[in-house]
N, C-alpha and C positions, 0 to 999 in steps of 0.2 A: 604666579607666585613662585618665589624661589623654593626649590626642593620638590615642586609638584611635578608628577610625571607628565611628559609632553604629549604623548599620543594616546588615543582613545583606548587602544588595546591594553596598554600598560595601566591606565587608570581603572579600566574594568577589572583587570586582574587584582589590583590593590583593593578595590571595593569588595570583590568576591572573598578575598582573604580576610578582610575585616568582618564580613558577614559570618564566615565560618568560625572565627574566633568568638564572636558574640553568641552564636548558637551553642558552642561548646561550653562557654562560661555560664550561659543560662541554665543548661542541663546540669552542670556541676553544682550550681547553687540550689537547683531544685532538689537534688539528691543529698543536700546537706554537706557537700564537700567544702572545706575551708583550709586555710594555711595558718598554722600556729606561729606565734612570734618566734619560737625556737627554730622551727623549720626555716623561716625567713632568714633568721640570723645565720644559720649554718649555710644556707644557699649563697648568701652574699659573701660570707667569709671564704667560701670555696672558690670564688672567682679569681683566677690568676692575676688579673689586672690590679686587684686590690691587695695583693700579697707582696711581702718583702721578706726575703730569706725564708720562704715557705710558710710565713705566718701572716695573718690578716693585719693590714696596716691602716689604722684610722686616718692617717694623714693622706695616704693615697686615695682612700675613699672620698675624703673631703675634696681633694684636688679634682677628682673625676666629676663630682657633682658641680663644683664651681665652674669648671670648664664648659659644662653643658647647661649651665643656668638651671639646674634641677634642685628641688628641695628634697631632703631625705624622704619625706612623706610621699612625694610623687614617684620617686624611684622605687621605693619599697612597695607602693601600690601596684606598679607595673610588674615588679618581680613576682608579687603574689599572683597576678593574673597569669604570668608565664608558667609558674609552677602548677597552677590548676590546669592550664591547657596541656602541659606536658603529661600530667597525670591522666587526663582523658585519652590522649593519643596512645600513651604507653599501655593503657589497659587493653587496647585493641591489638597493638603490635606484639605485646607479650603473650597473647593468647593463641598464637598460631603454632601449628605443629604439622610437619610433613613426614610421612612414614618413610622408612628406609627403602621399602619396595618401590614407592613412587619416585624417590630420588634415583634409584637404580634404573627404572624405566626411562626417566627423563635423560639420564646420562647416556643411556643406550641410543635414544633417539637423536640427541645432539651430537654424539660422537660417531654415529653410523656414516660410512662413506659410500659414495657411488663412483664407480669407475666408468668413464664415458669417453666418447669421441664425438666430434661435431662436424657438421658441414654448414658453412656460412654463405648466405646469398646476399650480396651487397647491391643496393640500387645502382651504384655507379657502374657495376659490371653489365648492366642491362640498358644503359642510356642509349647505346648505339641502336638498339632494337626499338626503342620508344619512338612514337610518332606524335608530333604536335603540329596540327594544321592551323591555318589562319583563323577559321571560325572559333577554334578552342582558345586562341590567344585573345580574340575580341571578346568572347564570352567571359573569360576570366577578368579582363580589363573592366568590362561593364559591371560585373558583380562586385568588384573590389576597388571601385573608383576612389573611395576615401583614402586608401593606402597610397594613392598616387597624386595626392594634392601636396604641393610644395607650400610651405608657410611663407608669409611675407618676409622678404629679406632685403638687405642693403649691403653695398660695398662701401667701405669707409676709408677716408684719408684721416690720419691722426698724427699728433705729435705727443711726446711724453717728456715731461720735465721731472727728473728724478734726483733727489738729494744724493742718493748713492752713486749715480752716474757722474754727478758733479764732483763728488769726492774722488772718484777714480781718475778723473781727467786732470786733477790738480797736480802741480809740481811744487815741492817745498825745498828750500835751500838748507844747507848744513847749519847756517847761522840761525835760521828760524827754528830748526829742530833743537839746537842747544838752548836757545832762549825758552822755548816751550817746556823742555825737560827741566830746566832750572826752576821754572815757575810751578811745575806740577811734579816735583821730584818724589814726593811722598806717594803719589798715586802710581807712578810708574816703577819706582825703584824697588818695590817689594821690601820695604824697610824691615830689617830684623834687628833685634836688640839682644845683647848678651848681658845678663845680670846675675848677681848673687844675692842670696837672702838668708836671713836667720829666722826660723819659725819657732814660736812658742805655741804649741798646739793647745786647743781648748776642747775638752771632752764634749760630745754632743749632748745637749740638754743640761749642761752645767749650770748651776744656780748663779745669780748675779754676783754674789760675793766671791765665788771662785774665779769668774771671769775678770772681776776687778783686780784680784790679786795677781793673776797672770799678766794683765795689762800693765800693772805697776812694775812687774819684773822686766817687761819689754821696754818700758820707759827708762828704767835704770840702765839697762843694757845699751839703749840708744845714747844716753848721756856719756857712757864710757867710750862708745865708738866716736862720738863727736870729738872727744879729747884725743883719741888715738886711732884715727881712721885706718892706719896701716895694719891694725890688729884684727881687721874684719874677718879674714879667712881663719885666723887662729881662734877667734871667739865663735865663729860658725861651727868649727869642728867640735868645740867644747860644749856649746850651748844649744845649737839648733836641733830641733826635734823632727826635722825632715830627713828620714833615713836615706832618701834618694840623692841628697845633695850635701849633707853635712860632712861626709868624709872627704868631699872635694872642696872644702872651704866655702860651702854654700852655693857653688857655681851651678847655674841652671842651663848654661849653654845659650845658644842663639834661639830666639823664638819670635814669631810674627804675631800680628794681631789675631785675636780669636783663639789663641793657644793657651792662654792663662785665664783664670777667673776674672771677671770684669773689674772688681776693685783693685786687684793687683795690676792688671793691664793698664788701667787708667793712670795709675801713678807712674808705672815704669815708662810709659810712652810720653810722659811730661818731663822726664828727668834729663839732665845732661850727663855725659860720661864723667865718672868719678864722684858724682853726687850721691849722698846717702839720704834716704827718704825719712819721713816721720814714721811712726808706728802705723801700719796699715792693717785693718781688720778684714778678714775674709771668713768664709764658712769653716776654714781649717784652723783658724786661730789668729795670732798677731804676728805680722811680718815686719822685718826691717830690711829694706831693699837697697842694694848698691848697684848703680848702673856702671857696667864695665866698658861697653863698646857699642857703637851704632854702625851697622853695615848696610850699605845700599848698593844696588846694581848700577853699573856704569851706563852711560848713554849708548855705547856700542852694543851692550847686551840687550837693550830694549828698544833699539832704534826703529825697528819695524812697527812696534806698538805705538811709539811716540808719533811716527809719521802718519799712521792711520788715524790716530786721535786728532792730530792737528788738521789733517785734511778734512775730517768729518766736521770739525768745528768751523773751519772756513766755509765748507760746503753748506752748512746750516745757515750761515749769514747770507751766502749767495742765493740759497733757495728762497729765503724770505723775500729778498729783493726781486728776484726773477719771477716769483709767483705773482707779485703785484703787476709786473710788466706783462706777464702772460695773460692775465685777465684783461688788462687794458687793451693790448693789441688784438686779442681774440674778439673783443667787442667792437673796437673802433674800425677794424678792417674785417668785418664779419663774413665777407663773401669769399675769403681765401685764407689758406694757412701760410702763404708766402711771407707775410710780415713776421710770423713767428719763426719761420725757418731762418730768415735773414737777421732779425733783431736778436734772437736768442741762440742762434747756431744749433737749431734742433732739426733732426732728420724727419722728413715726412714719410710715414709708413703707410702701406696700402694693404687693405685686407681682402680676403676672398669673400664670398657671400656669407653673411651673418644673419641669423634669424633671432627672434626673441628668446628662443629656447636652445639655440645651438651656436656656440662660438668656440673654436679650438684654441684660439690665442688666449694666453693667460690674462692679458690686460683686457681684451674685449669681452671675455666671459664674465667680467665683473658686472653684477646686477645694475649698479649705478651707471656704468657706461652704456649698457643695453637700453636702459630707460632713457638716457639722453639721446641715443641714436634714433629711437623711434618716437621722440617727442615732436609735437607739432612745429616747434620753432626750428628744429634741426631738419626734420624730414620734409615738412611741407613748405616752410618758408626758406629752406636751404641756407640757414645761418650756421656759423660756427657755434659749437656748444660752449657753454661756460666751462671753466676748468673743473674737471670731475676728480674729486679726491678718491683714489683707489687704495689708500692706505700706504703705510711705510714711506711717508713723505714723498708721494708720487702723484703728479697731476697729469690729466689727459685732456686735450682739446681735440675734438673730432668734427668732421663734417661728412655729409653723405655724398659719395661719388656716383653711385648708381642705386636705383630702387627697383625692386621686382615685387609686385603685389602677389598676394596668395593666388595660386592658380592650379588648375588640373593639368598635369603633364599629359602631353599627347601620347597616343599609343606607340608611335615610332620612338619616343624617348625612352620608354620603359619596356620595349618589345623584348630585348635580350634578358632583362631581369625576369620577366614573366616566363619566357621560354625555358630558362634555367630551372625555375621552380616547377613548372609543369613536367619537364623531363625527369626531374628528381622524383616527382610523384608517380609518373608512369613507370620509372625504373623500380620504385618500391613495389608497385603492383605486380610487375613482372617477376621480381625477386620472390614475392610471396607466392605467386602462382607456381613458380618453379619449385620452391621449397615444399609446397603442399602436395605437388605431384609426386615428388620423391617420397614424402612421408606416406602417402597413400600406397605407393608401390612397395615400400618397405613393410608396411603392416599387412599387405596382401601377399607378401613373400615373392613378389615379382620384380624386385629391384635388380639392376644389373650386378652381376657378381663382382665386377671390377670397380664398383663404387669406391671412390677415394674419400677417406675420412681424415680429419685432423689428428694431431698427436693424442695419445692416451693421457687422460688427466684424472685426478681423484678430487672430488668435492665433498664437503660435509656441511652441515648447517652452521658449523662454527668457522670453517675455513672455506670461504666462498671462491677462492682462487681467481678473484677479479671478475667473476660472473655477476651480472645484474641479479638482484634478489628474485625478480620474477622468473628468471631462467632457472635459478636454484630450486625454487618451489616447483617448477614444472618437472625438473629432473627427478625430484623426490616424490612427485605425484604419480608417476607411472608405476604400474604393478610390477613387482619383482618376481611374480610367480613363474613367468616364462621369460628368459633372457636369451638373446638381446631384446630389449624393449625400445620403442621409439616415441619421440614427442617433438612437436614443433612449437616454436615461440616467435611471435611477431613483436619486434622491438619498436620503441617510440622513434628510433632513428630511421625507421623504414627497412632495416635489415630483417631477414628471416633466417632463423637458424634451426636446423634439425639435429636433435641429440640422439645418439645411440648409447643406451645404458647397457653395459656388458657385464657388470659385476656389482654385487652388494658386499661391502667390506664391513664386518661387524665392528662395533665400537670397542676400543681397548678398555680394559678394566679401569674404572675411575678410582683415583686415589682419594684419600681422606679429605685433602684440601679441596678437591673438585666437588666431592659430595657435599661438603659443608657450604661451598659457594652456591651450588644449585639449590640446596635447601633454603639458604638465605634469600635467594631470588624468589623462590616460590612463596616463602613466608611473607616477603614484602608485598608481592602481588596480592596475596590473600588479604593482608592487612589493609592495603589501599582499597581493595574492593569493599571490605567491611566498613572502612571509614567513609567511603562514598555512600554506602547504603545507610549508615548511621546518620550522616549529615542530611540525607534526603528525608529520613524519618523526623529529624529535628526541625526541618523546614515545615513539615506538616504540623508538628506540635506547636512551633513558635512561628507564626506567619511573619514574613519579612515584608516591610513596606518601605519603599524607597521614596526619598523626598523629591521635590520638583526638579532639582538640579541633577541631571543625569550625567554619567561619565562619558560624554561623547564630545566630539570636536564641536567647538562653538564657531 
């Protein structure tokens, strides 16, 4: 269904949100909470989308409802629910308080720094010492045989018939370009028109009698212009109520399509130069239009666009014809692509190994192409495929050049891959062993005096300095009672790092903005915890029963 979440996790999240809403609404109603008509009216009027010049606009409200096919009753009912829900949540959020002393302690913890140096042991540095013998390779190969199975794969020969390629191969003459330009001048020339007008404006919401009076004045003015067209500019200066053009004799300059309101544009683009229109009504009032000039771009200015359009038009006709011939030759001479190469001048392409799940070529990775490649007719019977539509007016015909069934690779084929992985593992073990030995010596006070450390750095819980979070936690976990202090961390990458913590740097005094931010974070965490506890209590009070249709993948 359109608009429905696609994956199970998203659908489950939506369901949980709906359940939470219903639980909160049920408890609100149980406690007698309701939304008065006045509350509802004020809430709707306060929505910026429904306002015009800072005030509620009934017209905008109606347009919103119409665009979403909503009745006022349905929208107001949903608004009422939203107000109740917000009230339930705000009651929890607004009840939180964090003392200044707690904020100060938190600021101290977050801002405290640790000055440290590190010694890093990398697996790559110990690979030369690592030993991997043949029994270890064989044992790993046997234990992980699923990793070394290659999927069924094929090598493909194929041809591609593309409308885009046909267009690029075409040549067009200047005579063809001129003829095509003349026939489609409006499309290419970017036609612009220069017009003048006289506007008699109509106040918004004017009664019919007022509109009729203004229209009669416009009709009288038009009659005068019909008798003396040369006085258009003079009358525009005297009579037009368009402040932007009246002083210029009503001239609007050049404009293209889409730049004027539609009733005005429709008339202006039907007129001939020098012609004066009938009275034209728009949302601004009544206009009398005089077309002054039509301007179009020359062929030289748009030659590239004309050539491209003409080539594409020709290519479309060629593509339809050649598509039929492609299908015919692929079927009639189904044991080879030579007829397609010769009859349609198409290159035969050759792929590397392609599996159902893996193809690096943009054409061959298309699911339709892969389905055709592994179909019985193409794979087992060794026929050409039917033309496969891969989109963008592109067809592919393919055949299988070689086939490789699913198989277990031999140990010799994957020996180097296994050796590299096992050496990395052994290197990680040696790195950890070396690091732990150094750490033990440091803690025992027997480490070599010339031990070389990395550069001195400072880290805090807010400024991690590029360290992994686990490393930062370890640095702050060591006791600062006696410094230097030492700690070791084994990373997921196989690296082992020993940290020497030399100094504790007290947090700088927190400013008002920082204290407020921390208080807000703590309050939000408390509110979230209270809301979670409240919702759990509601689940106990109002048992939730799900229907048979679960939000899981079908």
